[in-house]
N, C-alpha and C positions, 0 to 999 in steps of 0.2 A: 515545569512541564516534563512529562515522561514520554518515552518513545516505545511504541509497540510494533514489532515487526512480524508480519504474517508469513509463516514458513511451514504451513501444515499440508501443503499440496504434495503430490507424488510425481509431478513433472513427467508424465508418460511420453510426451512428445520429444523428450530429450534422451530417451533410452537409446543405447545402454549406459550412457554416462550417469544417469540419475536413477538407475534401477535399484541401486543399493547405496545411494549417496544423495544428500539434499542439494537441490539446485542453488540455493543462496550461498553455499560454501564452495561452489566451483570457482576456480581461479580465473581472474581476468588480469593479465599481466602478472605481477608478483603478489597481488592481493586477492582475497575472496571478494565476492560481490558485496557481502555484508560489511566487510572491513572498509570498502570504499565508501559505503553509505554512512557508517558510523564515524569514520574519520572526518567526513565533512561536518556532521552534526556536532562532533566534539569541539570543533573550532568555533562554533556559534556561542558556546558557553551557556546555552539555554536548556539543555537536557540534563535532568538530575539522575535518571535511571533508564536503562535499556532492558526491554523484555522481548523475548522471542517466543511465540507460540508455535509449536510444531506437533508432529504426530508421534505416536509411540515408537514407530519403526526408526525414526531418525533422532530421537531424543539423546541417546548416548553419544552420537556424533557431534551434535551441537554442544553438549556438555563438555566434551573433550576440547572442542574449539574455544569455548568460552573461558574455561579455566577460572570461573568465578567472576568474570568481568560483567557478565550479562545474566539476567534471570531467565532460565529456560523453563517453559511450561509445556507439559505433555498433555495433549487434548484427549489421549486415550484411544485414538483410532489407529488401525494398523493396515488398512487397505484403502485404495482410492474410492471404492464403492461405499465405504463406511464414513467418509470424511464428513465433518460437521458443516462445512461451508464457512466462508470468510466472516460473515456477520455473527454467526454463532461462536466462532473462534474468538472474535473480539469480545463478545459478551463473557465468554468463559474465562478469558485471560483477565479481564477487569475484575471478575469475582475472585479468581484464584490469587491474584496479586494485590487485591484490595486497593485498586487504583481509585484515587479520589483527587484528581488533578487534571489540568488541561492535558490532552493526550494527542501526540502526533502518531498517526497510524500509517504504515506504509508496507507495500509488498516487498518481500525480500529478493525479488528477481528482476528489479529494474535498476538501471543506472542513469545518471543525469549528467549533462554537460555543464551544469551550473550548480551553485550552492543553494541549499535549502534555507539559508539565512534570510533571503528575501521573502520567502513564503512565511516564515515565522514572524517577520516584521509586519507583513500584511495582516496576519491573524491578529496581532496586537492592535493594529490600526482599526480594523473593522469590529473587533470584539464580538465576533460571531464564530460559529463553526465555519471552517473554510476548506475548499478543495482547490485543485489546480486544473487548468484548462489549456489546451493548445489547438491551433487551427489545423484541421485535417481536411485536405483537399480531395482525398481518395474516398469516394462514396462507399466502396466495398468495405473499407476499414471502419467506417462509421457504424456499419451494421454489427460490428464485433466489439463495440466499446460502449461506455456511458456517454451520452450526448446531452449537452446542456444548453439552454437558452438563458441569457442574462440581460439585465437592464443596463443602463449607462453607468451605474455605480458598481457593476459586477455582481449584483445580487441575483441568485438563481430564480428564474421564472418557472422553468420546467426542467426536469431531468428524467431521462429514460435509459435503462440498460438495454443494449443491443436492439435498438429500434428498427422496425421494419421500414419505417419512413422517417428518417432523421429530420428534425425540425431546424437544425443548424449544423454548422461545421465545427462547433466547439466540442472537442473530445476530452474526456477526463481520465487521466492516469490514476493509478491507485496510491495517491498520497493525500492524506486528510489530516486536519487538526480539529479535534473535537473540543469544544468548551467543556469545562468540568461539569457545568450545570446540565449539559445535554447528554451525558453518559447514561443516566437512568432511563432515557427515552429509547435506548436500544431494545430493551425488553418489550417496551410498549410497541415499538415498530414491528418486531417479530410477531407479537400477538395480533397486531392489526393486519398481518399477512404480507409484509414486505418480503421480497426475495432474500434468501440468505446465502446463496452461492457467491455472488459478486459483491464486494464490499460497497460498491456504489449504490446498491439497491436500498440500503438503509438511508443514505444521503438523499436519494430521490424522495423517499417518504418524509424524512426530516424537513426537507425544504418546503413541504406543504404545511408544516406545523410551526416553523419559526424561521427567522432570516438565516440564510446560508450564502456566503460569498465565494466567488471563484476567481482565483489569482491567475493572470495570464503568464505562462511560463516564458522566461527570457531566453531559453535555449532548447536543446533537444533532449528527448527521453528515449532510452534504449530498452525495449522490452525483450528480455531473453526468454523466448518461448519455444524455440526449436533449435536444431543444430545449426541451421543457416544463420539465424540471428546471433547465436553464440559465437560463431566464427567471425561474423561481421564486427561485433563489439570487441573481440580479441584484436582484430586488425586496427580498430580505431584507438584502442588503449595501449597498443604496443609502444613501449618506450616511455609511456607517461609515468611520472613519479608524483605521488601525493605530497 
């Protein structure tokens, strides 16, 4: 299994911190956000390669951070208005890195209070493309995320990004494991008109074509979207050692 980290955004809501610096490399405690995520995955022993897809503006910074440990892919964009969108970035990275393997895809600006090891085990048990889900009681937040309905086995019945009328309280964070055989369907989904800005838009389309399961998270997810959320996660992680 390979891991693709989405880091091509410009994080305008975190300016001035991210005006000239990528959000996934901000420090939380003594580590960058990416180092927290990768450290957890390394302990699973399941990931053979790590790939980061970013924009042209931040590529040199990621290359300096990586020091050859991680493959860095430049998607060629230089401004927020010109960004490809997460789904096209996934497709581009797969093509550029010639990925032909099961693929864990995750946003580079989220932290978790639990290990992704359980998610990987769930993927192997279900043998389908899988996503994660958590119960969101705040209806306003449901309008800003992907919302999924599932059956008793965790298989997706419906999924919609930023729904006007949410059909459930199951919210989906940006963590996915694609089966190797489903990777070629990304181009088909784009051609069929699935949204390309949010990574969950492809999953919403894919779940109408084949079985996709949703693993219930056993803990919390911290989405670092603005200064307030960044300060909150700094407080939570203060003094924590990996």
